[in-house]
Backbone bond lengths (Angstrom), bond angles and torsions (degrees), N, CA, C in turn:
res aa  C-N    CA-C-N  psi(-1)  N-CA   C-N-CA  omega(-1)  CA-C   N-CA-C  phi
1 M - - - 1.424 - - 1.527 107.56 -
2 A 1.286 116.62 115.64 1.473 121.06 179.55 1.516 109.24 -93.45
3 V 1.302 115.16 140.69 1.455 122.64 179.25 1.498 108.09 -124.17
4 Q 1.334 117.73 136.66 1.465 120.31 175.88 1.520 106.78 -73.11
5 F 1.335 118.48 113.18 1.428 124.41 -177.38 1.494 115.08 -96.86
6 H 1.311 118.17 -26.43 1.456 118.45 -170.28 1.520 108.62 -145.77
7 N 1.340 115.38 132.75 1.444 122.43 174.65 1.523 107.90 -115.22
8 P 1.316 118.06 99.24 1.463 119.20 -173.94 1.538 114.18 -65.15
9 S 1.346 118.55 -12.59 1.433 119.37 179.50 1.522 112.71 -79.80
10 I 1.327 118.91 -10.81 1.446 122.25 -178.63 1.517 106.96 -104.61
11 A 1.318 118.42 119.43 1.443 123.10 176.30 1.529 108.34 -120.56
12 M 1.339 114.57 129.57 1.459 119.02 -178.64 1.544 108.61 -133.14
13 A 1.329 114.67 143.69 1.461 118.79 177.15 1.537 108.39 -68.72
14 I 1.303 115.76 153.29 1.479 119.96 -177.86 1.531 107.76 -131.02
15 S 1.312 116.03 134.13 1.436 120.09 178.99 1.524 111.11 -79.02
16 T 1.328 115.77 166.37 1.479 119.27 176.34 1.500 112.66 -58.51
17 A 1.355 115.34 -42.36 1.459 119.89 -179.99 1.553 111.21 -62.92
18 E 1.316 115.50 -42.14 1.474 119.03 177.54 1.515 110.52 -64.66
19 R 1.331 117.29 -42.19 1.433 120.24 177.85 1.517 112.04 -59.51
20 D 1.346 115.14 -45.39 1.466 120.11 177.62 1.497 111.44 -60.67
21 F 1.344 117.30 -37.66 1.478 121.65 179.48 1.524 109.10 -62.80
22 F 1.323 117.16 -47.56 1.476 120.16 -176.59 1.528 112.46 -71.82
23 V 1.301 118.83 -30.40 1.462 122.21 172.35 1.511 109.54 -63.72
24 S 1.357 115.75 -46.81 1.450 120.69 178.44 1.537 112.37 -63.29
25 M 1.348 114.29 -42.10 1.447 118.97 179.01 1.531 110.66 -62.46
26 G 1.289 117.08 -42.67 1.464 122.26 177.53 1.497 112.10 -59.25
27 R 1.321 117.21 -43.21 1.451 121.41 178.66 1.542 110.62 -63.75
28 R 1.346 117.23 -39.52 1.462 119.35 177.55 1.492 110.71 -65.53
29 I 1.338 118.98 -42.49 1.447 122.08 179.07 1.530 109.55 -60.86
30 A 1.307 117.50 -43.47 1.466 122.26 -179.03 1.533 107.55 -64.68
31 A 1.308 119.24 -44.91 1.467 121.26 -177.11 1.491 111.11 -65.50
32 L 1.357 116.74 -43.75 1.430 120.28 178.52 1.531 112.92 -62.71
33 R 1.362 114.24 -40.68 1.470 119.79 179.06 1.516 111.06 -64.40
34 K 1.335 116.58 -43.41 1.464 119.86 179.68 1.520 111.32 -68.27
35 A 1.334 117.24 -37.34 1.495 120.14 178.95 1.521 110.91 -62.21
36 R 1.308 116.26 -25.42 1.492 119.71 179.90 1.506 112.75 -99.51
37 N 1.307 115.71 9.83 1.459 122.27 178.03 1.541 111.17 56.19
38 I 1.361 114.89 43.77 1.470 121.59 177.11 1.538 106.47 -108.75
39 T 1.315 116.87 133.36 1.447 119.45 177.53 1.529 109.86 -83.72
40 Q 1.333 115.73 163.48 1.482 119.58 178.30 1.548 108.38 -60.61
41 V 1.332 116.65 -40.00 1.457 119.36 -178.29 1.545 110.38 -61.85
42 Q 1.326 116.65 -44.25 1.467 122.36 -177.36 1.547 109.80 -63.02
43 L 1.338 116.33 -46.53 1.457 120.32 -178.54 1.527 110.16 -67.85
44 A 1.317 116.21 -41.72 1.458 120.87 180.00 1.526 109.47 -59.55
45 E 1.329 117.04 -42.36 1.498 120.51 179.09 1.507 110.47 -62.40
46 K 1.320 117.30 -43.01 1.471 122.18 179.36 1.512 110.31 -62.19
47 L 1.329 117.30 -35.87 1.433 121.09 -176.67 1.522 113.32 -87.30
48 G 1.359 115.82 -9.62 1.469 119.77 179.98 1.539 113.25 74.62
49 I 1.323 115.29 30.64 1.478 120.82 177.95 1.507 108.42 -127.46
50 S 1.314 116.62 171.56 1.445 120.61 178.51 1.510 110.15 -81.69
51 Q 1.335 116.27 158.05 1.479 120.68 177.16 1.514 110.28 -62.16
52 Q 1.310 117.43 -33.77 1.462 121.37 -179.72 1.519 110.58 -66.24
53 T 1.336 116.97 -37.80 1.471 120.42 178.40 1.510 109.59 -66.99
54 L 1.316 117.64 -43.47 1.474 120.41 178.21 1.551 109.94 -61.60
55 Q 1.332 115.29 -41.90 1.459 119.30 177.00 1.528 110.38 -59.64
56 S 1.320 117.56 -40.52 1.454 120.24 178.06 1.532 111.98 -65.26
57 Y 1.291 117.99 -35.12 1.458 121.91 175.29 1.539 109.19 -65.11
58 E 1.317 116.94 -45.85 1.449 122.68 -173.70 1.540 111.77 -67.25
59 C 1.303 117.67 -30.88 1.459 118.48 -179.37 1.557 111.48 -99.15
60 G 1.315 116.56 0.90 1.466 120.33 174.35 1.518 114.66 84.85
61 R 1.331 117.42 6.67 1.480 118.79 178.83 1.546 111.23 -72.45
62 R 1.306 115.93 -24.34 1.449 120.60 -177.51 1.540 108.15 -132.55
63 R 1.322 116.12 141.72 1.455 121.26 -179.86 1.535 111.01 -78.82
64 V 1.307 113.88 137.15 1.482 118.63 172.54 1.491 107.96 -78.51
65 P 1.332 118.94 120.95 1.468 119.67 179.75 1.503 111.01 -61.17
66 V 1.326 114.43 143.36 1.483 120.52 -179.44 1.530 109.38 -59.73
67 S 1.306 118.02 -35.79 1.480 120.10 -179.04 1.531 112.45 -67.42
68 A 1.364 116.68 -17.75 1.448 120.86 -179.51 1.522 112.14 -89.13
69 M 1.316 118.08 -19.23 1.459 121.53 -174.31 1.529 113.83 -53.97
70 P 1.354 119.23 -47.64 1.445 118.42 178.86 1.520 113.44 -60.67
71 V 1.307 117.75 -34.93 1.492 122.15 -179.56 1.515 108.66 -70.02
72 V 1.312 117.05 -42.79 1.498 121.37 179.44 1.519 107.75 -62.77
73 A 1.341 116.93 -45.13 1.509 120.37 -178.10 1.541 108.84 -63.57
74 E 1.319 116.61 -41.09 1.478 119.16 -179.00 1.531 110.27 -62.05
75 H 1.297 118.42 -44.55 1.457 121.81 -177.24 1.502 113.87 -73.34
76 L 1.359 115.42 -20.80 1.448 119.75 174.91 1.501 110.99 -96.36
77 T 1.321 117.85 5.02 1.482 126.23 -179.56 1.513 112.34 49.12
78 V 1.362 114.17 51.03 1.490 119.55 174.12 1.532 106.55 -133.16
79 T 1.312 115.66 165.21 1.440 120.62 174.27 1.533 108.20 -81.07
80 L 1.308 115.92 166.26 1.450 118.38 175.25 1.496 113.05 -62.99
81 D 1.353 116.60 -35.29 1.446 120.59 175.05 1.509 110.54 -59.40
82 E 1.312 118.01 -44.11 1.452 121.12 178.42 1.521 111.57 -64.48
83 L 1.304 115.74 -40.00 1.470 120.94 178.87 1.515 110.07 -63.04
84 F 1.341 115.42 -42.05 1.463 119.96 177.77 1.516 113.38 -80.01
85 D 1.348 115.88 -4.95 1.436 122.93 -179.72 1.521 111.35 62.04
86 A 1.336 114.38 34.17 1.476 119.08 -179.88 1.550 109.27 -76.29
87 P 1.311 116.79 131.70 1.474 116.13 176.97 1.515 110.47 -68.38
88 A 1.299 114.12 147.60 1.462 120.46 179.56 1.534 108.37 -62.51
89 Q 1.303 116.67 132.75 1.478 120.86 179.76 1.512 107.19 -82.74
90 A 1.333 116.14 115.08 1.446 121.19 179.99 1.536 107.68 -77.39
91 S 1.293 115.08 140.30 1.434 120.82 174.31 1.509 109.86 -69.51
92 T 1.327 115.63 143.61 1.470 118.54 -177.81 1.520 110.18 -70.42
93 K 1.319 117.54 -17.17 1.505 120.77 -179.41 1.516 110.46 -88.61
94 S 1.320 118.98 -11.14 1.471 120.23 -175.59 1.493 111.25 -78.09
95 A 1.303 116.89 159.01 1.444 121.73 179.32 1.521 109.56 -70.49
96 P 1.338 117.80 152.68 1.455 118.04 178.32 1.536 111.62 -65.10
97 A 1.277 114.74 151.08 1.485 119.97 -176.53 1.543 108.41 -66.02
98 K 1.302 114.81 142.42 1.467 120.96 177.98 1.507 108.09 -77.12
99 R 1.326 113.75 148.28 1.497 118.31 174.71 1.489 109.77 -85.66
100 G 1.291 113.89 162.37 1.473 119.87 178.17 1.505 113.42 96.80
101 P 1.323 117.50 -178.45 1.447 122.11 -179.20 1.515 111.10 -68.19
102 L 1.330 113.35 151.98 1.457 120.15 176.01 1.549 110.28 -66.79
103 P 1.334 116.08 151.12 1.450 117.38 173.92 1.544 110.73 -58.12
104 Q 1.302 116.82 157.07 1.465 121.02 -176.91 1.514 112.69 -58.05
105 W 1.329 116.94 -40.26 1.476 118.52 -178.90 1.535 110.41 -64.54
106 Q 1.299 118.99 -35.55 1.473 120.50 177.37 1.496 112.21 -70.36
107 Q 1.346 117.46 -37.77 1.456 120.72 175.65 1.519 110.48 -62.84
108 Q 1.369 115.57 -39.91 1.462 118.93 178.53 1.534 110.42 -64.14
109 F 1.312 118.47 -42.59 1.447 120.71 178.75 1.536 112.11 -62.22
110 Q 1.323 115.82 -36.24 1.464 118.76 175.87 1.517 110.90 -64.67
111 R 1.326 116.51 -40.48 1.440 119.99 178.37 1.556 111.00 -66.75
112 I 1.278 116.08 -40.28 1.489 121.06 177.54 1.517 109.14 -59.12
113 A 1.322 117.29 -40.76 1.469 120.09 -177.00 1.542 111.50 -63.28
114 T 1.342 118.88 -18.89 1.429 119.91 -179.48 1.570 111.60 -91.04
115 L 1.343 116.00 -7.98 1.453 119.45 179.77 1.531 110.65 -71.25
116 P 1.333 117.40 159.19 1.462 120.68 170.88 1.501 109.66 -58.66
117 R 1.306 116.60 150.53 1.494 123.22 -177.51 1.516 112.58 -51.74
118 A 1.328 119.19 -42.20 1.461 121.51 -178.26 1.527 110.89 -60.27
119 K 1.364 115.27 -43.70 1.452 117.55 179.08 1.509 112.05 -69.36
120 Q 1.325 116.65 -33.86 1.478 119.19 176.92 1.517 110.15 -61.18
121 Q 1.352 116.24 -40.55 1.451 120.26 179.81 1.513 112.12 -64.48
122 V 1.331 118.26 -35.83 1.454 122.68 177.93 1.546 108.31 -63.74
123 V 1.298 116.22 -46.10 1.493 119.68 179.57 1.500 109.50 -62.56
124 M 1.352 118.63 -41.65 1.468 121.38 -178.45 1.581 108.67 -64.24
125 Q 1.296 117.94 -40.83 1.448 118.57 178.45 1.519 112.40 -61.97
126 M 1.337 115.99 -40.10 1.455 120.27 178.28 1.526 109.79 -64.67
127 L 1.302 117.16 -45.17 1.492 120.00 177.62 1.532 112.41 -62.87
128 D 1.315 115.26 -40.73 1.464 117.89 177.57 1.521 111.45 -59.80
129 G 1.327 117.17 -40.30 1.457 122.21 -179.52 1.515 110.08 -65.14
130 V 1.304 116.50 -46.02 1.488 121.22 179.57 1.510 110.79 -62.64
131 L 1.335 117.72 -45.62 1.450 121.36 -179.04 1.540 111.01 -68.18
132 A 1.287 117.70 -35.20 1.468 119.88 178.21 1.508 109.72 -66.85
133 A 1.340 116.86 -42.33 1.481 120.86 179.12 1.498 110.38 -62.83
134 E 1.337 118.09 -38.65 1.486 122.32 -178.30 1.525 109.15 -70.22
135 A 1.314 117.33 -35.52 1.477 119.45 178.59 1.519 111.70 -65.56
136 V 1.326 118.83 -32.20 1.455 123.93 -179.50 1.512 108.83 -76.60
137 A 1.321 119.71 -37.31 1.450 123.65 -176.65 1.502 114.06 -67.64
């Protein structure tokens, strides 16, 4: 699915805050892509753009169009909140967060989330099997 990401005939001024946002967004895209062992060329092909355009997004030289954000998030297998690096909004009714390191199982789930999608699916199948066996027992 190709998406029109850039219209060179439209030029708009950008504030320092906006520039900082797009530099930060580019770094997140690069980090997510690398965590999933996806090359710039592979992601660019999935997005229907050139590798040079993706490189410009990742280093903040070019703005990622808002209309492209859902497509980028989909191909990096993250939510838009994760792509924007938005902190999870805690419910006001929930208990306060515990201090200290996360339990081992939560750390492992965080590590699993950084694996390529195919490996994540293998882990999920194994967990489904263990949970199904426990439900029968």
